[in-house]
KOLNU-836576 format. One record per residue (C-alpha): residue in one letter; x, y, z negated; residue number from 1. Coordinates in steps of 0.5 Angstrom, whole numbers, m for minus. Each point is the difference from the previous one (the first is absolute). Last residue first. Layout:
<residuo->a | xx->X | yy->Y | zz->Z | num->NUM>
...
***
This chain:
<residuo->c | xx->11 | yy->41 | zz->m41 | num->208>
<residuo->n | xx->m2 | yy->m7 | zz->0 | num->207>
<residuo->k | xx->m6 | yy->1 | zz->m5 | num->206>
<residuo->n | xx->m3 | yy->4 | zz->5 | num->205>
<residuo->l | xx->1 | yy->m5 | zz->5 | num->204>
<residuo->n | xx->m4 | yy->m5 | zz->m4 | num->203>
<residuo->k | xx->m5 | yy->4 | zz->m1 | num->202>
<residuo->l | xx->m1 | yy->3 | zz->8 | num->201>
<residuo->n | xx->1 | yy->m8 | zz->2 | num->200>
<residuo->n | xx->m6 | yy->m1 | zz->m5 | num->199>
<residuo->k | xx->m4 | yy->6 | zz->3 | num->198>
<residuo->m | xx->0 | yy->m5 | zz->7 | num->197>
<residuo->l | xx->m2 | yy->m6 | zz->m3 | num->196>
<residuo->t | xx->m6 | yy->4 | zz->m3 | num->195>
<residuo->a | xx->m2 | yy->3 | zz->8 | num->194>
<residuo->i | xx->2 | yy->m7 | zz->3 | num->193>
<residuo->k | xx->m6 | yy->m3 | zz->m6 | num->192>
<residuo->k | xx->m4 | yy->6 | zz->2 | num->191>
<residuo->t | xx->0 | yy->m1 | zz->8 | num->190>
<residuo->d | xx->0 | yy->m7 | zz->0 | num->189>
<residuo->g | xx->m6 | yy->0 | zz->4 | num->188>
<residuo->e | xx->m6 | yy->5 | zz->m1 | num->187>
<residuo->s | xx->m1 | yy->5 | zz->m5 | num->186>
<residuo->i | xx->3 | yy->7 | zz->2 | num->185>
<residuo->s | xx->2 | yy->6 | zz->m4 | num->184>
<residuo->e | xx->6 | yy->m5 | zz->m4 | num->183>
<residuo->l | xx->3 | yy->0 | zz->6 | num->182>
<residuo->q | xx->0 | yy->7 | zz->2 | num->181>
<residuo->k | xx->3 | yy->2 | zz->m6 | num->180>
<residuo->i | xx->6 | yy->m5 | zz->0 | num->179>
<residuo->i | xx->2 | yy->2 | zz->7 | num->178>
<residuo->l | xx->1 | yy->6 | zz->m3 | num->177>
<residuo->k | xx->4 | yy->m2 | zz->m5 | num->176>
<residuo->q | xx->4 | yy->m3 | zz->5 | num->175>
<residuo->r | xx->0 | yy->6 | zz->4 | num->174>
<residuo->e | xx->3 | yy->4 | zz->m7 | num->173>
<residuo->v | xx->5 | yy->m6 | zz->m1 | num->172>
<residuo->p | xx->3 | yy->1 | zz->7 | num->171>
<residuo->h | xx->m1 | yy->m6 | zz->6 | num->170>
<residuo->n | xx->5 | yy->m7 | zz->0 | num->169>
<residuo->q | xx->m4 | yy->m3 | zz->m6 | num->168>
<residuo->s | xx->m6 | yy->0 | zz->4 | num->167>
<residuo->l | xx->m3 | yy->m6 | zz->m3 | num->166>
<residuo->k | xx->3 | yy->m5 | zz->2 | num->165>
<residuo->t | xx->1 | yy->m6 | zz->m4 | num->164>
<residuo->k | xx->3 | yy->m5 | zz->3 | num->163>
<residuo->a | xx->2 | yy->m8 | zz->m4 | num->162>
<residuo->e | xx->6 | yy->m5 | zz->4 | num->161>
<residuo->i | xx->0 | yy->m6 | zz->m4 | num->160>
<residuo->n | xx->5 | yy->m5 | zz->2 | num->159>
<residuo->t | xx->1 | yy->m9 | zz->m1 | num->158>
<residuo->i | xx->m7 | yy->m1 | zz->m3 | num->157>
<residuo->n | xx->m2 | yy->m7 | zz->m1 | num->156>
<residuo->i | xx->m6 | yy->m1 | zz->3 | num->155>
<residuo->k | xx->m4 | yy->m6 | zz->m3 | num->154>
<residuo->f | xx->m6 | yy->m4 | zz->4 | num->153>
<residuo->p | xx->m7 | yy->m2 | zz->m1 | num->152>
<residuo->v | xx->m2 | yy->m4 | zz->6 | num->151>
<residuo->i | xx->m9 | yy->0 | zz->m1 | num->150>
<residuo->g | xx->m5 | yy->m4 | zz->3 | num->149>
<residuo->k | xx->1 | yy->m6 | zz->m5 | num->148>
<residuo->m | xx->0 | yy->3 | zz->m7 | num->147>
<residuo->m | xx->m7 | yy->3 | zz->3 | num->146>
<residuo->g | xx->m3 | yy->m8 | zz->0 | num->145>
<residuo->e | xx->5 | yy->m1 | zz->m7 | num->144>
<residuo->f | xx->m5 | yy->6 | zz->m3 | num->143>
<residuo->f | xx->m7 | yy->m2 | zz->3 | num->142>
<residuo->g | xx->2 | yy->m6 | zz->m2 | num->141>
<residuo->p | xx->2 | yy->1 | zz->m7 | num->140>
<residuo->n | xx->m5 | yy->6 | zz->m2 | num->139>
<residuo->v | xx->2 | yy->6 | zz->m2 | num->138>
<residuo->e | xx->3 | yy->1 | zz->m7 | num->137>
<residuo->n | xx->8 | yy->1 | zz->0 | num->136>
<residuo->l | xx->m2 | yy->6 | zz->6 | num->135>
<residuo->i | xx->m5 | yy->3 | zz->m5 | num->134>
<residuo->y | xx->m5 | yy->4 | zz->1 | num->133>
<residuo->p | xx->m5 | yy->4 | zz->m5 | num->132>
<residuo->t | xx->5 | yy->6 | zz->2 | num->131>
<residuo->e | xx->1 | yy->6 | zz->m6 | num->130>
<residuo->p | xx->7 | yy->0 | zz->0 | num->129>
<residuo->r | xx->m1 | yy->2 | zz->8 | num->128>
<residuo->e | xx->2 | yy->m5 | zz->5 | num->127>
<residuo->y | xx->5 | yy->2 | zz->5 | num->126>
<residuo->k | xx->7 | yy->m1 | zz->m5 | num->125>
<residuo->s | xx->m3 | yy->m6 | zz->m2 | num->124>
<residuo->v | xx->m2 | yy->m4 | zz->6 | num->123>
<residuo->l | xx->7 | yy->1 | zz->2 | num->122>
<residuo->d | xx->3 | yy->m1 | zz->m5 | num->121>
<residuo->n | xx->m4 | yy->m6 | zz->0 | num->120>
<residuo->l | xx->1 | yy->m2 | zz->7 | num->119>
<residuo->s | xx->9 | yy->m1 | zz->m1 | num->118>
<residuo->e | xx->m1 | yy->m4 | zz->m7 | num->117>
<residuo->l | xx->m4 | yy->m5 | zz->3 | num->116>
<residuo->i | xx->4 | yy->1 | zz->7 | num->115>
<residuo->i | xx->6 | yy->0 | zz->m6 | num->114>
<residuo->n | xx->m2 | yy->m7 | zz->m3 | num->113>
<residuo->r | xx->m2 | yy->m3 | zz->7 | num->112>
<residuo->d | xx->7 | yy->0 | zz->3 | num->111>
<residuo->e | xx->0 | yy->0 | zz->7 | num->110>
<residuo->i | xx->2 | yy->7 | zz->1 | num->109>
<residuo->i | xx->1 | yy->3 | zz->7 | num->108>
<residuo->e | xx->6 | yy->5 | zz->0 | num->107>
<residuo->m | xx->1 | yy->6 | zz->3 | num->106>
<residuo->k | xx->7 | yy->4 | zz->0 | num->105>
<residuo->g | xx->0 | yy->7 | zz->m1 | num->104>
<residuo->y | xx->m1 | yy->8 | zz->2 | num->103>
<residuo->l | xx->m4 | yy->4 | zz->m4 | num->102>
<residuo->h | xx->m3 | yy->7 | zz->3 | num->101>
<residuo->i | xx->m3 | yy->5 | zz->m4 | num->100>
<residuo->s | xx->m4 | yy->6 | zz->3 | num->99>
<residuo->v | xx->m3 | yy->7 | zz->m3 | num->98>
<residuo->y | xx->m3 | yy->4 | zz->4 | num->97>
<residuo->n | xx->m1 | yy->8 | zz->3 | num->96>
<residuo->w | xx->m1 | yy->1 | zz->7 | num->95>
<residuo->t | xx->2 | yy->6 | zz->5 | num->94>
<residuo->p | xx->m3 | yy->6 | zz->3 | num->93>
<residuo->v | xx->6 | yy->4 | zz->4 | num->92>
<residuo->a | xx->2 | yy->7 | zz->m3 | num->91>
<residuo->r | xx->2 | yy->7 | zz->3 | num->90>
<residuo->m | xx->m7 | yy->3 | zz->m3 | num->89>
<residuo->t | xx->3 | yy->2 | zz->m7 | num->88>
<residuo->e | xx->m2 | yy->0 | zz->m7 | num->87>
<residuo->y | xx->m2 | yy->m7 | zz->1 | num->86>
<residuo->w | xx->m7 | yy->m3 | zz->m2 | num->85>
<residuo->s | xx->m1 | yy->0 | zz->8 | num->84>
<residuo->p | xx->6 | yy->m5 | zz->1 | num->83>
<residuo->s | xx->m5 | yy->m5 | zz->m2 | num->82>
<residuo->i | xx->1 | yy->m6 | zz->m4 | num->81>
<residuo->y | xx->m4 | yy->m7 | zz->2 | num->80>
<residuo->c | xx->0 | yy->m5 | zz->m6 | num->79>
<residuo->h | xx->3 | yy->m6 | zz->m3 | num->78>
<residuo->p | xx->0 | yy->m4 | zz->m6 | num->77>
<residuo->g | xx->5 | yy->m6 | zz->0 | num->76>
<residuo->q | xx->0 | yy->m6 | zz->6 | num->75>
<residuo->f | xx->3 | yy->m6 | zz->m3 | num->74>
<residuo->v | xx->4 | yy->m2 | zz->6 | num->73>
<residuo->v | xx->3 | yy->m8 | zz->0 | num->72>
<residuo->l | xx->6 | yy->m2 | zz->5 | num->71>
<residuo->v | xx->2 | yy->m6 | zz->0 | num->70>
<residuo->q | xx->7 | yy->m4 | zz->2 | num->69>
<residuo->q | xx->m2 | yy->m8 | zz->2 | num->68>
<residuo->n | xx->1 | yy->m5 | zz->m5 | num->67>
<residuo->e | xx->m7 | yy->m3 | zz->0 | num->66>
<residuo->v | xx->m3 | yy->4 | zz->5 | num->65>
<residuo->d | xx->m2 | yy->m5 | zz->5 | num->64>
<residuo->k | xx->m6 | yy->m3 | zz->m2 | num->63>
<residuo->w | xx->m2 | yy->5 | zz->m5 | num->62>
<residuo->q | xx->m2 | yy->5 | zz->7 | num->61>
<residuo->e | xx->m6 | yy->m5 | zz->2 | num->60>
<residuo->n | xx->m6 | yy->3 | zz->m3 | num->59>
<residuo->q | xx->m4 | yy->m6 | zz->m1 | num->58>
<residuo->r | xx->4 | yy->m2 | zz->m7 | num->57>
<residuo->a | xx->m3 | yy->7 | zz->m3 | num->56>
<residuo->f | xx->7 | yy->3 | zz->m3 | num->55>
<residuo->h | xx->2 | yy->1 | zz->m7 | num->54>
<residuo->g | xx->3 | yy->5 | zz->m4 | num->53>
<residuo->y | xx->7 | yy->1 | zz->m6 | num->52>
<residuo->l | xx->5 | yy->6 | zz->2 | num->51>
<residuo->a | xx->7 | yy->m1 | zz->m4 | num->50>
<residuo->n | xx->4 | yy->2 | zz->m4 | num->49>
<residuo->e | xx->m1 | yy->m6 | zz->m5 | num->48>
<residuo->d | xx->0 | yy->6 | zz->m6 | num->47>
<residuo->k | xx->m3 | yy->5 | zz->5 | num->46>
<residuo->n | xx->m5 | yy->m5 | zz->1 | num->45>
<residuo->v | xx->m5 | yy->3 | zz->6 | num->44>
<residuo->t | xx->m7 | yy->m2 | zz->2 | num->43>
<residuo->l | xx->m3 | yy->1 | zz->6 | num->42>
<residuo->p | xx->m6 | yy->1 | zz->4 | num->41>
<residuo->l | xx->0 | yy->m2 | zz->7 | num->40>
<residuo->h | xx->0 | yy->4 | zz->7 | num->39>
<residuo->t | xx->4 | yy->m5 | zz->5 | num->38>
<residuo->a | xx->5 | yy->2 | zz->5 | num->37>
<residuo->y | xx->3 | yy->m4 | zz->6 | num->36>
<residuo->p | xx->5 | yy->3 | zz->5 | num->35>
<residuo->e | xx->2 | yy->m4 | zz->5 | num->34>
<residuo->g | xx->5 | yy->m6 | zz->2 | num->33>
<residuo->k | xx->m6 | yy->m6 | zz->m2 | num->32>
<residuo->h | xx->m1 | yy->4 | zz->m7 | num->31>
<residuo->q | xx->5 | yy->5 | zz->m2 | num->30>
<residuo->s | xx->m1 | yy->3 | zz->m7 | num->29>
<residuo->f | xx->m4 | yy->7 | zz->m3 | num->28>
<residuo->v | xx->m5 | yy->m2 | zz->m6 | num->27>
<residuo->t | xx->m4 | yy->7 | zz->m1 | num->26>
<residuo->a | xx->m1 | yy->2 | zz->m8 | num->25>
<residuo->f | xx->m7 | yy->0 | zz->m5 | num->24>
<residuo->s | xx->5 | yy->1 | zz->m5 | num->23>
<residuo->y | xx->m1 | yy->8 | zz->0 | num->22>
<residuo->k | xx->0 | yy->1 | zz->m8 | num->21>
<residuo->e | xx->5 | yy->m5 | zz->0 | num->20>
<residuo->i | xx->4 | yy->1 | zz->4 | num->19>
<residuo->f | xx->0 | yy->8 | zz->m2 | num->18>
<residuo->d | xx->2 | yy->m2 | zz->m7 | num->17>
<residuo->y | xx->5 | yy->m4 | zz->3 | num->16>
<residuo->i | xx->2 | yy->6 | zz->4 | num->15>
<residuo->m | xx->0 | yy->5 | zz->m6 | num->14>
<residuo->e | xx->4 | yy->m5 | zz->m5 | num->13>
<residuo->e | xx->5 | yy->m1 | zz->5 | num->12>
<residuo->d | xx->2 | yy->7 | zz->1 | num->11>
<residuo->n | xx->3 | yy->1 | zz->6 | num->10>
<residuo->l | xx->m5 | yy->4 | zz->5 | num->9>
<residuo->r | xx->4 | yy->2 | zz->7 | num->8>
<residuo->f | xx->m5 | yy->6 | zz->3 | num->7>
<residuo->y | xx->7 | yy->5 | zz->m1 | num->6>
<residuo->p | xx->5 | yy->m4 | zz->2 | num->5>
<residuo->p | xx->m4 | yy->m2 | zz->8 | num->4>
<residuo->i | xx->m3 | yy->m6 | zz->m1 | num->3>
<residuo->y | xx->m2 | yy->m5 | zz->6 | num->2>
<residuo->m | xx->m1 | yy->m6 | zz->m2 | num->1>
***
């Protein structure tokens, strides 16, 4: 991923926070000699430096993905930035966003205990605390049928690239103008981007 120095995110805690929060990712690999992608919810295990998930068995991406170097993209908040918000019209439109790219080697999981732990982690992550749905209490016959329809995997992370494009390449006063405009818009991720931009400016002031 192309990352100018001022957009590069190196804070590991923030990177993993984004991965946890925006965990519906895109997994890219080569399938039959062509680029191929699947959109999947994933869980991250920081201690193992790994991601866990599963393909639908009918999705043939799994058949030749093992031991490949795969790319996983986590897309964070993003929004349009209008040059009409600046103090000058000598500017062009742009887009602010957060994106995390993880690279790693994929392995297909066959150990039943690891599979069950991975599935429980996934359900626990997305179900609300008060949910009546408990995976261990699902009808055993139905559960076994479900198990036959998936291919669980683990991605051992080899590299992480993180980008927060938040107008850091613009003067501080212009960034403040952008934040003001974003906070006045209720659509999409505008307020999330505004908050991230404000946090960036706070950190900048702390380091000055």
